[in-house]
C-alpha positions as a printed NumPy array, in Angstrom:
array([[118.775,  -9.992,  19.182],
       [119.225,  -7.796,  16.124],
       [117.031,  -5.13 ,  14.619],
       [116.885,  -4.529,  10.771],
       [115.193,  -1.551,   9.231],
       [114.278,  -1.341,   5.47 ],
       [113.161,   1.909,   3.909],
       [110.728,   2.503,   1.21 ],
       [113.442,   2.456,  -1.557],
       [114.362,  -1.004,  -0.57 ],
       [110.842,  -2.436,  -1.119],
       [109.611,  -0.281,  -3.994],
       [109.195,  -3.44 ,  -6.272],
       [108.726,  -7.142,  -6.116],
       [112.491,  -7.522,  -6.655],
       [112.988,  -5.398,  -3.504],
       [110.787,  -7.637,  -1.437],
       [112.632, -10.767,  -2.691],
       [116.011,  -9.039,  -1.821],
       [114.775,  -8.282,   1.642],
       [113.74 , -11.9  ,   2.229],
       [117.182, -13.052,   1.096],
       [118.958, -10.615,   3.496],
       [116.725, -11.686,   6.351],
       [117.05 , -15.436,   5.709],
       [120.83 , -15.078,   5.987],
       [120.645, -13.44 ,   9.39 ],
       [118.566, -15.696,  11.526],
       [121.329, -16.986,  13.825],
       [119.818, -14.575,  16.418],
       [116.192, -13.413,  16.975],
       [115.436, -10.652,  14.458],
       [113.207,  -7.688,  14.523],
       [112.478,  -6.239,  11.083],
       [111.033,  -2.705,  10.668],
       [109.697,  -1.771,   7.243],
       [108.526,   1.471,   5.773],
       [105.71 ,   1.998,   3.19 ],
       [106.694,   0.872,  -0.239],
       [108.468,   3.256,  -2.569],
       [106.909,   6.759,  -2.553],
       [103.56 ,   5.594,  -1.187],
       [103.796,   7.779,   1.975],
       [104.109,  10.814,  -0.239],
       [101.125,   9.791,  -2.318],
       [ 98.978,   9.101,   0.782],
       [100.006,  12.542,   2.228],
       [ 98.872,  14.211,  -0.954],
       [ 95.585,  12.258,  -1.032],
       [ 94.96 ,  12.946,   2.66 ],
       [ 95.539,  16.628,   2.323],
       [ 93.36 ,  17.037,  -0.729],
       [ 90.556,  14.897,   0.759],
       [ 90.515,  16.733,   4.086],
       [ 90.43 ,  20.026,   2.26 ],
       [ 87.749,  19.133,  -0.438],
       [ 85.818,  16.505,   1.594],
       [ 85.924,  14.341,  -1.532],
       [ 88.273,  11.452,  -2.407],
       [ 90.26 ,  11.608,  -5.605],
       [ 89.352,   8.138,  -6.75 ],
       [ 91.953,   8.122,  -9.384],
       [ 94.73 ,   8.703,  -6.781],
       [ 93.406,   5.988,  -4.624],
       [ 93.214,   3.692,  -7.507],
       [ 96.783,   4.507,  -8.316],
       [ 97.925,   3.48 ,  -4.82 ],
       [ 95.903,   0.257,  -5.05 ],
       [ 97.299,  -0.632,  -8.457],
       [100.874,  -0.099,  -7.328],
       [100.496,  -2.624,  -4.559],
       [ 98.524,  -5.004,  -6.86 ],
       [101.446,  -5.072,  -9.332],
       [103.815,  -6.105,  -6.62 ],
       [101.403,  -8.712,  -5.214],
       [100.865, -10.181,  -8.743],
       [104.652, -10.548,  -9.194],
       [105.1  , -12.289,  -5.817],
       [102.075, -14.539,  -5.337],
       [ 99.602, -16.755,  -7.063],
       [ 96.222, -15.256,  -8.022],
       [ 94.316, -17.027,  -5.272],
       [ 96.787, -16.181,  -2.452],
       [ 95.053, -15.043,   0.794],
       [ 97.044, -11.82 ,   0.764],
       [ 95.038, -10.564,  -2.3  ],
       [ 91.772, -10.448,  -0.271],
       [ 93.588,  -9.024,   2.832],
       [ 95.039,  -6.101,   0.917],
       [ 91.726,  -5.503,  -0.812],
       [ 90.185,  -5.247,   2.734],
       [ 92.848,  -2.718,   3.925],
       [ 92.352,  -0.572,   0.857],
       [ 88.682,  -0.528,   1.66 ],
       [ 89.51 ,   0.442,   5.21 ],
       [ 91.7  ,   3.227,   3.983],
       [ 88.955,   4.529,   1.774],
       [ 86.508,   4.428,   4.74 ],
       [ 88.954,   6.259,   6.965],
       [ 89.217,   9.144,   4.507],
       [ 85.494,   9.875,   5.029],
       [ 85.106,   8.755,   8.665],
       [ 87.484,  11.23 ,  10.315],
       [ 86.704,  14.4  ,   8.34 ],
       [ 85.357,  16.111,  11.481],
       [ 88.597,  15.573,  13.378],
       [ 91.754,  17.695,  13.423],
       [ 94.07 ,  17.332,  10.403],
       [ 96.84 ,  15.924,  12.54 ],
       [ 94.625,  13.139,  13.789],
       [ 93.243,  12.66 ,  10.261],
       [ 96.75 ,  12.409,   8.848],
       [ 97.857,   9.67 ,  11.28 ],
       [ 94.742,   7.489,  10.717],
       [ 95.072,   7.62 ,   6.91 ],
       [ 98.783,   7.878,   6.021],
       [ 99.6  ,   5.032,   8.393],
       [ 98.026,   2.507,   5.894],
       [101.141,   2.679,   3.819],
       [103.199,   0.797,   6.442],
       [100.401,  -1.549,   7.272],
       [ 99.952,  -2.713,   3.736],
       [103.662,  -2.942,   3.034],
       [104.329,  -5.158,   6.042],
       [101.38 ,  -7.431,   5.355],
       [102.645,  -8.081,   1.881],
       [106.234,  -8.743,   3.123],
       [105.002, -10.883,   6.042],
       [103.07 , -13.153,   3.566],
       [106.043, -13.498,   1.252],
       [108.41 , -14.397,   4.159],
       [106.001, -17.123,   5.238],
       [105.751, -18.458,   1.72 ],
       [109.546, -18.766,   1.724],
       [109.339, -20.965,   4.881],
       [110.433, -18.301,   7.363],
       [108.885, -17.969,  10.773],
       [107.519, -14.354,  10.62 ],
       [105.133, -12.783,  13.055],
       [103.307,  -9.638,  11.9  ],
       [102.784,  -7.222,  14.795],
       [101.211,  -3.765,  14.821],
       [103.814,  -1.217,  15.985],
       [101.112,   0.565,  17.915],
       [100.764,  -2.445,  20.134],
       [104.39 ,  -2.081,  21.312],
       [105.368,   1.624,  20.876],
       [103.124,   3.688,  23.135],
       [103.072,   7.439,  22.656],
       [101.402,  10.62 ,  23.748],
       [ 98.266,  11.618,  21.744],
       [100.142,  14.384,  19.955],
       [ 99.285,  13.344,  16.44 ],
       [102.022,  13.62 ,  13.724],
       [104.588,  14.021,  16.522],
       [103.941,  11.202,  18.956],
       [106.322,  11.242,  21.93 ],
       [107.318,   7.83 ,  23.199],
       [106.11 ,   6.757,  26.659],
       [109.143,   4.616,  27.455],
       [107.654,   2.934,  30.572],
       [104.451,   1.873,  28.916],
       [106.329,   0.716,  25.814],
       [108.795,  -1.375,  27.813],
       [105.837,  -3.019,  29.534],
       [104.001,  -3.69 ,  26.309],
       [107.255,  -5.076,  24.615],
       [107.483,  -7.926,  27.088],
       [104.724,  -9.786,  25.115],
       [106.473,  -9.621,  21.748],
       [110.056, -10.706,  22.128],
       [111.054, -12.999,  19.161],
       [112.873, -16.278,  19.68 ],
       [115.945, -17.49 ,  17.823],
       [115.14 , -18.268,  14.25 ],
       [112.113, -16.169,  14.097],
       [111.176, -12.738,  12.836],
       [109.141, -10.024,  14.473],
       [107.92 ,  -7.924,  11.475],
       [106.426,  -4.465,  12.248],
       [106.006,  -1.005,  10.775],
       [108.251,   1.956,  10.937],
       [106.853,   5.492,  11.699],
       [103.911,   4.328,  13.765],
       [102.891,   4.224,  17.334],
       [ 99.718,   4.166,  19.454],
       [ 98.249,   6.388,  22.121],
       [ 96.014,   5.365,  25.096],
       [ 92.839,   6.305,  23.151],
       [ 93.449,   3.369,  20.876],
       [ 94.26 ,   5.328,  17.748],
       [ 97.47 ,   5.3  ,  15.661],
       [100.004,   8.019,  16.06 ],
       [103.046,   8.816,  13.859],
       [106.525,   9.626,  15.124],
       [107.401,  12.437,  12.707],
       [108.477,  12.419,   9.089],
       [111.205,   9.824,   8.371],
       [110.431,   8.285,  11.759],
       [111.079,   4.638,  10.657],
       [114.751,   4.834,  11.618],
       [113.54 ,   6.031,  15.057],
       [111.173,   3.081,  15.221],
       [114.176,   0.705,  14.81 ],
       [116.065,   2.538,  17.63 ],
       [113.092,   2.415,  19.974],
       [112.669,  -1.349,  19.453],
       [116.418,  -1.96 ,  19.939],
       [116.227,   0.025,  23.18 ],
       [113.15 ,  -1.802,  24.444],
       [114.507,  -5.26 ,  23.457],
       [118.131,  -4.65 ,  24.481],
       [119.244,  -5.513,  20.987],
       [122.916,  -6.267,  20.087],
       [122.851,  -3.902,  17.188],
       [120.672,  -2.144,  14.64 ],
       [121.251,  -2.204,  10.854],
       [119.55 ,   0.418,   8.574],
       [119.494,  -0.868,   4.959],
       [119.818,   1.973,   2.496],
       [120.34 ,   2.513,  -1.266],
       [123.733,   4.023,  -0.473],
       [127.04 ,   2.319,   0.615],
       [126.756,   3.834,   4.108],
       [126.975,   7.359,   5.543],
       [128.82 ,   9.525,   3.092],
       [130.869,  12.611,   3.935],
       [128.787,  14.497,   1.322],
       [125.757,  13.976,  -0.966],
       [127.047,  12.192,  -4.017],
       [124.512,  14.078,  -6.21 ],
       [126.479,  17.275,  -5.506],
       [129.947,  16.031,  -4.725],
       [131.363,  13.598,  -7.272],
       [134.243,  12.538,  -4.932],
       [131.994,  11.891,  -1.906],
       [133.593,   9.274,   0.43 ],
       [132.077,   6.725,   2.806],
       [132.491,   7.133,   6.498],
       [133.742,   3.824,   7.718],
       [133.15 ,   4.584,  11.424],
       [132.022,   7.508,  13.404],
       [130.839,   8.13 ,  16.969],
       [127.192,   8.638,  18.07 ],
       [128.238,  12.262,  18.908],
       [129.511,  12.963,  15.402],
       [126.481,  11.35 ,  13.783],
       [124.238,  13.557,  15.928],
       [126.16 ,  16.555,  14.9  ],
       [125.896,  15.69 ,  11.152],
       [122.125,  14.938,  11.523],
       [121.665,  18.282,  13.264],
       [123.449,  20.091,  10.468],
       [121.247,  18.453,   7.776],
       [122.696,  15.136,   6.872],
       [119.811,  13.01 ,   5.53 ],
       [120.941,   9.408,   6.073],
       [120.083,   9.091,   9.732],
       [116.961,  10.575,  11.4  ],
       [118.081,  12.966,  14.278],
       [115.977,  11.223,  16.979],
       [117.284,   7.748,  16.033],
       [120.658,   8.016,  17.751],
       [119.577,   9.104,  21.217],
       [118.087,   5.808,  22.552],
       [120.991,   3.792,  20.942],
       [123.562,   6.035,  22.612],
       [121.907,   5.523,  25.973],
       [122.397,   1.767,  25.863],
       [125.527,   1.857,  23.674],
       [123.768,  -0.18 ,  20.94 ],
       [125.912,   0.049,  17.679],
       [124.195,   1.161,  14.453],
       [125.244,  -0.075,  11.093],
       [124.226,   1.732,   7.858],
       [124.47 ,  -0.702,   4.97 ],
       [123.572,  -1.04 ,   1.307],
       [120.698,  -3.324,   0.506],
       [122.124,  -3.489,  -3.032],
       [125.482,  -4.879,  -1.869],
       [124.526,  -6.515,   1.461],
       [127.909,  -8.226,   1.919],
       [129.769,  -4.929,   1.775],
       [130.778,  -3.157,   4.943],
       [128.822,  -0.006,   5.541],
       [129.263,   2.669,   8.221],
       [129.498,   1.698,  11.893],
       [128.277,   4.187,  14.36 ],
       [129.099,   3.577,  17.998],
       [130.779,   5.268,  20.987],
       [134.278,   5.28 ,  19.506],
       [135.399,   8.75 ,  18.536],
       [138.81 ,   7.734,  17.081],
       [137.726,   8.144,  13.411],
       [135.52 ,  11.211,  13.686],
       [138.123,  13.515,  12.104],
       [139.393,  11.251,   9.442],
       [138.272,  13.671,   6.733],
       [135.925,  16.629,   6.346],
       [132.132,  16.216,   5.792],
       [130.067,  18.653,   3.585],
       [126.365,  19.359,   3.915],
       [124.455,  21.754,   1.564],
       [120.834,  22.753,   2.425],
       [119.288,  24.246,  -0.658],
       [116.085,  26.39 ,  -0.974],
       [116.918,  28.469,   2.107],
       [116.002,  32.078,   3.082],
       [118.086,  34.368,   5.34 ],
       [115.869,  36.521,   7.465],
       [117.238,  39.611,   9.295],
       [115.152,  41.147,  12.07 ],
       [115.774,  44.553,  13.592],
       [113.672,  46.309,  16.396],
       [111.799,  49.317,  14.937],
       [113.31 ,  51.64 ,  17.442],
       [116.82 ,  50.244,  16.914],
       [117.049,  49.042,  20.537],
       [119.197,  46.175,  21.5  ],
       [118.163,  42.64 ,  20.73 ],
       [117.7  ,  41.331,  24.197],
       [115.981,  38.327,  25.881],
       [112.452,  39.709,  25.595],
       [112.929,  40.187,  21.753],
       [114.405,  36.737,  21.326],
       [111.616,  35.142,  23.288],
       [108.96 ,  36.887,  21.19 ],
       [110.727,  36.108,  17.846],
       [111.189,  32.376,  18.724],
       [107.637,  32.233,  19.859],
       [106.509,  33.312,  16.382],
       [108.794,  30.782,  14.625],
       [107.318,  28.039,  16.842],
       [103.729,  29.163,  16.182],
       [104.313,  29.022,  12.391],
       [106.114,  25.627,  12.625],
       [109.46 ,  26.873,  11.242],
       [112.68 ,  25.273,  12.269],
       [115.785,  27.48 ,  12.504],
       [118.918,  25.969,  10.864],
       [121.338,  28.751,  11.794],
       [121.026,  31.917,  13.852],
       [123.328,  34.872,  14.635],
       [122.738,  38.194,  16.371],
       [124.48 ,  41.515,  16.751],
       [123.446,  44.379,  19.066],
       [120.422,  45.377,  16.995],
       [120.049,  42.674,  14.451],
       [119.013,  38.978,  14.666],
       [119.481,  36.717,  11.566],
       [118.244,  33.315,  10.908],
       [118.468,  30.837,   8.051],
       [115.422,  28.592,   7.516],
       [113.666,  26.554,   4.77 ],
       [111.987,  28.71 ,   2.17 ],
       [108.459,  27.425,   2.844],
       [106.281,  29.211,   0.442],
       [103.216,  28.791,   2.647],
       [104.584,  29.564,   6.137],
       [107.294,  32.21 ,   5.496],
       [105.06 ,  35.018,   4.095],
       [102.729,  34.683,   7.182],
       [105.659,  34.734,   9.557],
       [107.246,  37.839,   7.913],
       [103.861,  39.589,   8.041],
       [103.59 ,  38.781,  11.753],
       [107.122,  39.906,  12.551],
       [106.746,  43.207,  10.603],
       [104.26 ,  44.419,  13.239],
       [107.123,  44.687,  15.754],
       [110.282,  44.669,  13.732],
       [112.003,  45.781,  10.59 ],
       [112.374,  42.546,   8.501],
       [114.558,  42.031,   5.529],
       [115.397,  38.803,   3.745],
       [117.491,  37.13 ,   1.063],
       [115.866,  34.234,  -0.711],
       [117.426,  31.669,  -3.078],
       [120.336,  31.058,  -0.755],
       [122.091,  27.897,   0.502],
       [123.454,  26.849,   3.771],
       [126.863,  25.168,   3.462],
       [128.217,  23.281,   6.543],
       [131.844,  22.03 ,   6.593],
       [132.513,  19.561,   9.502],
       [136.264,  19.406,  10.299],
       [137.115,  22.106,   7.854],
       [140.462,  23.3  ,   6.488],
       [141.255,  26.575,   4.918],
       [141.975,  24.931,   1.638],
       [138.631,  23.081,   1.471],
       [136.775,  26.207,   2.64 ],
       [138.299,  28.296,  -0.167],
       [137.558,  25.635,  -2.717],
       [133.926,  25.362,  -1.773],
       [133.371,  29.11 ,  -1.511],
       [134.837,  29.896,  -4.939],
       [132.486,  32.012,  -7.007],
       [130.112,  32.334,  -3.962],
       [128.958,  35.377,  -2.142],
       [128.993,  34.83 ,   1.629],
       [126.055,  36.541,   3.319],
       [126.714,  35.118,   6.733],
       [129.586,  33.201,   8.306],
       [129.823,  31.257,  11.559],
       [132.743,  29.093,  12.916],
       [133.313,  26.916,  15.863],
       [136.446,  24.794,  16.589],
       [135.338,  21.975,  14.257],
       [132.551,  23.41 ,  12.096],
       [132.193,  26.177,   9.665],
       [128.808,  27.315,   8.28 ],
       [128.127,  29.767,   5.514],
       [124.912,  31.154,   4.06 ],
       [125.872,  31.621,   0.349],
       [124.666,  32.319,  -3.089],
       [126.158,  32.58 ,  -6.581],
       [128.085,  35.735,  -7.271],
       [126.304,  38.077,  -9.584]])
């Protein structure tokens, strides 16, 4: 059995759906599980609409119509006017509109999961109909019927035992496709949960683990995992093969190609992961497995922009000790802020985090009750994996280094342009 995952960029148009079908049709020598995200940027649009509706208690009809029209355009390009999928999607859009008003008295996390999840549902219904029209044996399944989670909305944690039991009813056979949604799960109260932002990759890994798949392929709009973001590094190179360990390290440091949670279940069962281009499906991508021989073939560079460096000092200039750190981390957790880098001296604790304009001011205000707090905004966090002195000097040219941290294989710098 194999698992394929297609992200929103791969199905953002009718041509994308056609391309998906062609890739799938050429890979039916084994049973195939296909995981698909919402189309294009629909998740972002649904998030925006959900937040505004929850806040104002009124639906922005123009935004809902925009989402509906986007899908209608794809349907019109793929199907005849009287195709049954037209009525089915009309029904799902009506269900979406009803959900926006039905759950306004619930928590926002719950509300988010019940509304934003429609992006994946609509996407997979359209694709399933198209695959069937092309003569393929495709079975549409709700991910929430297989992946069972806790009822922690927006961050559902997988119940592996329940999910394994549920998966027994859904194993595809040779020549057939099990088509389902990324990002989604279901808890025991019968409602939909989500697995965290960018959780579709994780969905593919969960299903591979449950079904004991031979491998997983994530289809992207890039040739594979790159050693740097091509938008910022013109000479970025493709990583032909790296280990699970190396991929986890790169994900932790901010590489965006693979969701950090994706690799854990695959590593446990030693299921290889391929990252390939849906634009050039015949080209070799990046293979991620247990082999560490190629991890240090050449350096990788990761830049996290829009960062803020916060320095925290006790008001009485006492040592930063366990009690201080416990209190500080508690405040970061309460405000939902992830720490990307931290470093402490005797009386100072520094962290680099995303410059969230809503959360950071509240956090700093809270910390100032017990500490002296200073910060530098408009900074970047540069990570060089398998660094050399020459590369380090080249990347730091004309940069002011505010904080430096090195281990055996990794160098990290909080930097800004020199004035």
